[in-house]
Structures are given as C-alpha cells and as structure tokens.
N, C-alpha and C positions, 0 to 999 in steps of 0.2 A: 503494499500498500505506500503510494507516494505521499510526499509532504503535504500537498495540497488536498489531498482526499483525507488525511489524516486530521487536517484543520476543520474541515467540513464536518466530519464525523464528531470531533470533540464538541463543535457548537451544537449539533443535532442531540448529543447525550446531556448536554446542559439544559435542553428544552423540557419543562416540566411535563409537557403533553404525554400522555401513555401510549397514544395511538402512534405518536412519532416513533417512541422507542420501540413499540412492536414491530414497526416496519423496519427499523434498523436491524432487529435481530433476525428478521426474516431475508434480509438482503445480505447478511454476512455468511461466510463459511467458517463456523466455528471449530478449527481443529489447531494443530500444533503449529502452523505455519501463521497465524494471526497473532499468536500470543507476544511475541516480540513488539509489534506495532501497539497493542493494547497496553503493555507495560510501559511504552514510551509516552503514551498519552496520560498515564497516571502521575508522570513526573511534569505534566504541563497545566494541570489544573487543580485548583483549591475548591472546586464547586462540590459539595457534600453529594449532590445527586449523580452528577458525573461520577464520581470516585466509586459510590456505591453501585451504579449500572456497570463500570468498568471491571469492579472484582466480580461482578456476577456474570458477565461476559468471559472473563478470564476462566473463571471456575468451569462454566460450561464448556469450553474449549479444551480444558485439560481432561473433564470426563469425557467428553466425545473422542480425544485422543487415545486414552486409555483404552476405550472400547475398541479401537481400531487396532490397538497393539496386541491386544487379547485375542482379537479375531486372527491376526497375523500368525501370531504365536500358535493358536490352535491348527490353522491349515498346515503348518510346516511341523507340527507334533514337536513343538519345542520341549526342552528339560523342564522338570519339575520345579526346580529351583527358581528359574527364571518365570515361570507362569506365577509362583507365590510373590515373587518379588513385584511384579507387574500388579497383581490384587493389591500387596502392600502401598503401591504408591498412590492409590486412592487417598488414604489417609496420611501419607509421607510423601508429597510428590518429589522432594528433593533426595529421596532415598536412591543412592547407586547400587547398581547390582552387583559391583565387586564389593561392596560392603558386606554383602551376605557371602558372596562367593568365596573370598578370602578366608572367612572363617570355616566354611564348610570343608575347603581345600585343606586348610590346616589340620583338621579332624581326619580327613582321607589319608593325608599323608603320614600321621602318626600310625594310623591303621597300617598302611602300606609298608611302613618300614620293619614291621612284625610279621608280614604275611610271607609265606613261600610257596612256590609253584606247585608244590606236591602236597597242598593242604587239602583237604576235604572241604566241601562247601560249608559244614557245620562250624569247621574250625574257623574258617575266614569270616563266618558271621559272628563268631565268639570274639574275634579279633577287632572286628568292627565295633562291637559291643562295648569292648573293653576301652577302645579310643574314645568313643562317644560319651559312654556314662562313667567311666571311671575316670580317664585322665582328664578330659573335656569338663566333666562334671555335669552333663545335661540331666535334668530331673523333670519328673512328671508331675504336674499340677493337678492333683487329685481331688481337689475342691469340687471338679466338674462344673465349674463356672467359667464361662467364656469371659475375659477381659482384653482390655487393649494390650496388656502385658503377657498374657500366655497365648493369644493368637496370631498377633502380627509376629511374623519370623524374625525380623529386626530386634524386636523388645525380647522375644524368647530367647534369641542366640546370645543377647547382651546379658538377660538375668539367668540364662542357663535354666530355663523352666518353661515348659510347653503344655498346653491342653493336646487333647488326644489327636486332632488331625494335623496340628501344628508339628508334632513330634513326628507323626507319620511322613510328613512333606521333609522334613530334616533329615530323617532316617533313608528315605528314599534318594535324597541327593547326595548323601554321602556314598550311597551304594552305587550310584550312577556314575562317578568319579572312578570308583573302584572296579567298575564293570561285574559287580556281582549280579547275577541273573535273578533278581526279584522284582516282582510287579505288586502293586495294589491288588486286593481281592474283597470282594463282597461275599460275605458269610449271610445270605439272607438281607439283613439291614445293618450289619456289624462290618466295619471297614478295617481291614487287616492286611498283611502282606503275605504274598505266596512266593516261595523259591521254586522256580520252574526254568531250568536251563533251556528248555525248547517250549515255547507257548504251546505247541501242540502235543507235546510228549508228557503232559500230567504234572502234577504238583508233587515236589518231593515232601516238603513239610510247610509249615506256616510261621510266621513271627508276629509277635505283638509287641511293638516299639514302646507302648506306654508302660510295658513291664519290663524295661531295660532289655529289650530285644529277645523275651523269652521266644523259644523255639518249642513248636507243639505239632503233634501229628493229626492224622484224620481223624482219629476217635473223637479229639478235642474240638476239632473243627466241626464236626458232626454235632458235639453237644451245644456249641455255640449256637448254632442254628436251632436246635430243639428248645432251648430254654428262651427261646423268643416265641414260643409257645404255637411252633407248627410241626408237624410230622416231618421227618428228614427227607429230602428230595435233592439229587446231585444238581439239578438245576438252580438249587439256590447257591451254588458256588459259582461266582462269576468274576472272571480275571477284568480288571479295569484299565483304563488309560490315563495317562497324566491330566488329560483335559477332565476326565470325570472327577479327579480327586480335586482339582482346581476349582471346579464347579462347587463342590461341596464345601471347600475352604472358603470361597466367597459367600456362600449360604450362611455358613457360621459367622463371618464377619457382618452380614445383613442382619441376623438376629442379634448382634450384640448392638447394633444400631437401633432396631426395633425397641429392644428392653429400655434402652435410654430415651425412648420417645423421639428419637432423631429421623422424622419421616422423610424428609427431604432426601436423607442418605440412603434410607431403605429403599426408596424409589429409584434412585443414581443405581445402586447394585442390581436392583431388579431389572431394570432396562439394561443394562450391560449383559447380565444373563440372557434375557430375551435374545439379545444381539447375537450373542455366540451361539445360542440354539438357530436362530435363523440362518446364522452362516453354516452351519454344520448340516442343515436340511438342504442348502443350496446345491 
C-alpha cells in the first residue's frame, strides 16, 4: 500500500461513521502482507477511534494469516511440533518456532547420546523416557485442569509441566527427531501413542506419555476401551495423524477460552478449525 493510499485510509479510520469502517473492512485483504502498513499507521495517529480500529484490523489479519499457515501445514503433512507452535501463536504471536524446537532438540540429543543401533524399540523408548522425564524433568499436571501454563507448549516446556495433550505433543516431537516409529492412536475416545514400525504391520505396544512414557500391551489397550462403557471392538483402535492431534490440541485451547468466558477467542478458534476441515475436504 503506497503512502497516498495509507494517508487516505487513515483519514477514513478517523471517521466515526460505522458504515464507512465496514466498507473499509470489506475493501481490505486482511492477511500478513497488510500488517506492516497497518503498524505504520499506528505510529501516525493519536486518534483513539483510529487506534482501536487499527488494533482490530491487525488482530483480524493475524488470525487470518494463522488460519492460512495451518492449512498449508496440513496440506504438506507437517511435523507435530510445528503444528503446535502455529496453534500457540494465536495466544503468543511473537513466539518463534526455534524457541520450542531448540528445547525439544536438546532432549532428543540427550536421548541419542545414550542410544545404540542394536537397541530394541522398548529400550529406545526407555532411553527417550529417561531423557525427557528424568534428565529434563518433564512432569504431568494431574490436576486435570487445562490452563495457559500447562496447555501452551512454550509454557509447558518452560515450566516442565504439561497437561495430557501437551505432553503427548512434546513426546511425539522428541520421537520424530529420533526417528522412533510411534504414532498417535485413539483407543475409542482415549488418545495415546502406538509403536508401529510399519503402519500396515500392526501395533507392537502402546505408550502413555502422561505416565512417564509407560509402555503397555494389547490387553491393557483393550481395557482402556472397555472401561469407557462399551464392548471391545478392534475398530475402536485407530491410528491418527498429526493433523488429528493438533485439531484436538486446538479444541483444548478453545475450551480454556470458553471456561474463561472469552467468546471472541472461542469463535476465532472455531473458525480456524472449520477452515482446516473445509481445506481437508477439498
């Protein structure tokens, strides 16, 4: 946007007429490209109405940009940590991916230093567990209450305490770096991890990250399903994608906002999830 158009836009934003502002909103493409221009306008006015409107426009542009970035991540089947990072930028727009990735890489490097090529998968999992839970000191928040501190990955890694889905994301992120063949799995409505060297070759065992990477067999997986009040059926065991986990992660964030009565944020996350679904259906 050139200087002349910026000046004209600013004068319109200072106009108290709501119809004028609605026309401005319809005329603008609110995405990442317009944010620098809007930030420039913030420095050029002291008008309270214009400042409020500019803040709103920048916020909408950031939310739209986040939605597009998540759709692009979904299309190329990006990594689990990147998906979680993108979700976190809704609350923390200045958060950098490397802030998370460097911590996760550090845990993975600690585990790798103790691994040998001849190790069994169970031994590699135990080595990962030792690096994450003993050396790094990651803990599970068993209050079962979702908060800003235990669901957003940046806070969870800093405080070394996570709720169930944040812990699962962190665990999968470390395993991705180490090339350990594990994937998320739904046991009816319970989200866990499955060790499956070949997605078509069956599940060797399961993992519960929330219990310090506890490994368990098919009989306990079966019980995890039946205690949910249904008879066992193998169809209830479903391997999941990173996209599925991040959708669940964002729903957890949405529920936190809903509990706090932050309806505008609930609507934002809901719209982003709908956009992801629409993109997946295309």
